[in-house]
C-alpha positions in Angstrom: -21.7 27.2 -31.9 -21.9 23.7 -30.4 -24.2 23.2 -27.4 -22.7 23.1 -23.9 -21.7 19.7 -22.8 -20.3 18.5 -19.4 -18.8 15.0 -18.8 -16.6 13.4 -16.3 -12.9 13.0 -17.4 -12.4 9.5 -18.7 -10.3 8.4 -15.8 -12.9 9.3 -13.1 -15.9 8.5 -15.3 -14.8 4.9 -15.2 -14.3 4.9 -11.4 -17.8 6.7 -10.9 -19.4 4.1 -13.2 -17.7 1.1 -11.4 -18.8 2.5 -8.0 -22.4 2.9 -9.3 -22.4 -0.7 -10.5 -21.4 -1.9 -7.1 -23.9 0.2 -5.2 -22.1 3.4 -4.3 -21.6 4.4 -0.7 -19.8 7.5 0.4 -18.7 7.4 4.0 -17.8 10.0 6.6 -17.7 10.0 10.4 -17.5 13.2 12.3 -14.8 15.2 10.4 -14.5 16.8 7.0 -13.9 14.5 4.2 -12.9 14.8 0.5 -15.2 13.2 -2.1 -13.9 10.2 -3.9 -14.1 9.6 -6.7 -12.9 13.0 -7.6 -15.4 15.5 -9.0 -13.4 16.1 -12.3 -15.1 17.3 -15.4 -14.5 18.2 -19.0 -16.6 21.1 -20.4 -17.1 22.1 -24.1 -19.4 24.4 -26.0 -18.8 27.6 -24.1 -18.3 30.9 -25.8 -14.5 31.3 -25.6 -14.9 35.2 -25.0 -17.7 35.1 -22.5 -17.2 35.0 -18.7 -18.7 32.1 -16.7 -18.7 30.8 -13.1 -19.1 27.2 -12.0 -20.6 25.8 -8.9 -21.3 22.3 -7.3 -24.0 21.2 -4.9 -25.2 17.8 -3.7 -29.0 17.4 -4.0 -31.1 14.8 -2.5 -31.8 12.2 -5.2 -35.1 11.3 -3.6 -37.1 11.7 -0.4 -36.2 8.3 1.1 -34.0 7.1 3.8 -32.0 3.9 3.3 -30.8 1.5 5.8 -29.0 -1.8 5.7 -30.5 -4.9 7.2 -27.8 -6.9 8.9 -29.9 -10.1 8.9 -31.1 -10.1 5.1 -27.9 -8.3 4.0 -30.1 -6.0 1.9 -30.9 -2.3 1.7 -34.3 -1.1 2.4 -35.9 2.4 2.3 -38.7 4.3 3.8 -40.0 8.0 3.5 -37.5 10.3 5.1 -38.6 12.5 7.9 -36.0 15.1 6.9 -37.1 18.2 5.0 -35.9 18.6 1.4 -33.9 21.8 2.1 -32.2 23.7 -0.6 -28.7 22.3 -1.0 -25.6 24.3 -0.2 -23.9 25.7 -3.3 -20.1 25.7 -3.5 -18.5 27.9 -6.2 -15.4 27.0 -7.9 -12.4 28.7 -6.3 -11.1 30.1 -9.7 -14.1 32.4 -9.9 -15.2 34.0 -13.1 -13.1 32.7 -16.1 -13.5 33.0 -19.9 -15.1 30.0 -21.7 -11.7 29.4 -23.2 -10.1 29.1 -19.9 -12.7 26.7 -18.5 -12.4 24.4 -21.6 -8.6 24.5 -21.9 -8.1 21.9 -19.0 -10.3 19.6 -16.8 -12.2 21.2 -14.0 -12.0 19.8 -10.5 -14.2 20.5 -7.5 -11.5 19.2 -5.1 -12.4 22.1 -2.8 -15.8 20.5 -1.8 -15.8 18.7 1.5 -18.5 16.6 3.1 -19.5 16.1 6.7 -22.2 14.6 8.8 -21.9 17.6 11.2 -24.1 20.6 10.8 -21.8 22.5 13.1 -18.8 21.9 11.0 -20.5 23.0 7.8 -20.6 26.6 9.3 -16.8 26.6 9.5 -16.2 26.9 5.7 -18.0 27.8 2.5 -16.6 24.6 1.0 -18.0 22.2 3.8 -21.3 20.6 3.0 -23.5 18.8 5.5 -25.2 15.6 4.3 -27.7 13.3 6.0 -26.6 9.7 6.7 -28.7 7.1 4.8 -29.8 9.4 2.1 -29.0 9.4 -1.6 -27.3 12.4 -3.3 -26.7 13.6 -6.8 -23.8 15.9 -7.6 -24.9 18.8 -9.7 -22.5 21.1 -11.7 -24.0 24.5 -12.8 -22.6 27.0 -15.2 -23.4 30.7 -14.8 -23.2 33.6 -17.3 -23.5 37.0 -15.6 -24.7 35.2 -12.5 -27.6 33.5 -14.3 -27.6 29.7 -14.6 -27.2 28.7 -18.3 -26.5 25.0 -17.9 -27.2 22.3 -15.3 -25.3 18.9 -15.5 -26.5 15.8 -13.6 -24.7 12.5 -14.4 -26.9 9.6 -13.4 -24.1 7.2 -12.3 -22.8 9.8 -9.8 -25.6 9.2 -7.4 -24.4 7.7 -4.0 -25.6 6.8 -0.5 -24.1 8.9 2.2 -23.3 6.7 5.3 -21.2 6.6 8.4 -19.6 3.1 7.5 -19.5 0.8 4.7 -22.3 -1.9 4.5 -21.3 -3.0 0.9 -18.0 -4.9 1.1 -17.6 -4.7 -2.7 -17.5 -0.9 -2.8 -15.1 -0.9 0.2 -12.7 -3.2 -1.5 -12.9 -1.4 -4.8 -12.1 2.0 -3.2 -9.3 0.5 -1.2 -7.9 -0.9 -4.5 -8.0 2.6 -6.0 -6.0 3.9 -3.1 -3.4 1.2 -3.6 -3.1 2.3 -7.2 -2.6 5.9 -6.2 -6.1 7.0 -7.5 -7.5 8.1 -4.2 -6.3 10.1 -1.1 -4.3 8.2 1.5 -6.4 7.0 4.4 -6.4 8.2 8.0 -6.0 4.9 10.1 -8.3 6.4 12.8 -11.3 6.7 10.5 -12.8 3.5 11.7 -12.5 4.2 15.5 -16.0 3.3 16.9 -15.7 6.4 19.2 -17.0 8.4 16.4 -20.4 6.9 16.6 -21.9 9.0 19.5 -21.4 12.1 17.2 -24.0 10.9 14.7 -27.3 12.7 14.4 -30.0 11.6 16.9 -31.2 8.0 16.2 -28.7 7.6 13.3 -26.8 5.0 15.1 -29.8 2.8 15.4 -31.0 3.6 11.9 -27.7 2.6 10.4 -27.5 -0.6 12.4 -24.0 0.3 13.4 -24.2 -1.4 16.8 -24.1 -4.9 15.3 -20.7 -6.6 15.5 -18.7 -3.5 15.7 -15.9 -5.1 17.8 -15.6 -8.0 15.3 -14.8 -5.9 12.2 -11.8 -7.3 10.4 -8.5 -5.4 10.1 -9.1 -4.6 6.5 -11.9 -2.2 7.7 -9.3 0.3 8.8 -8.2 0.9 5.3 -10.2 3.9 3.9 -9.8 5.7 0.7 -11.6 9.0 1.3 -9.3 11.1 3.4 -10.7 12.7 6.6 -9.1 15.9 7.6 -8.5 17.0 11.1 -11.0 19.7 12.0 -11.6 20.6 15.6 -15.2 20.3 16.7 -16.2 23.2 19.0 -19.0 22.1 21.5 
């Protein structure tokens, strides 16, 4: 039997690779947001008759915190003060399926949502809290009888989680994907500076988000990753 292999579907592999080449930033403010590019995979090498479950988690790629310097227009890093906690695991909603079923079509983890709010993470098993200014690696795991039998990490899927784009190239590219129908439609309120007080303590300072906020061009209101309306309970 052939070994198990996991790869992004060609359509999304190209987008993830282009984002990686540009310096991938994934943004969110205070709500729940879909991940774009989509986590869509092709799986092969499973035993057609055996039963498998799939999960996705976003693990820290390193123990550093990254920040953008508005004066040098470059990204710097330092050792993060945040603990390397075990990541939250989100299982695929289809549950156990035969290997034949998993390999028949592409597999999407469109159920996974990301947020910068620890409180919102508790609202659903699909909500994942991430730390602003940190790099994350999506990890797909395959289980047989609840035991992990395969772990997939694709290098060009690593991204920096942030509360606004510092990289104009990635912002423009993702917007172009939206115009081509490759990404969810934007929420025009995503760039409202009112969201900034909801950041984790000291994150507004660390992200340098207080610089020239009122002078952002109109194009900045065009987002590609969709934010969903989720009430925040204080």
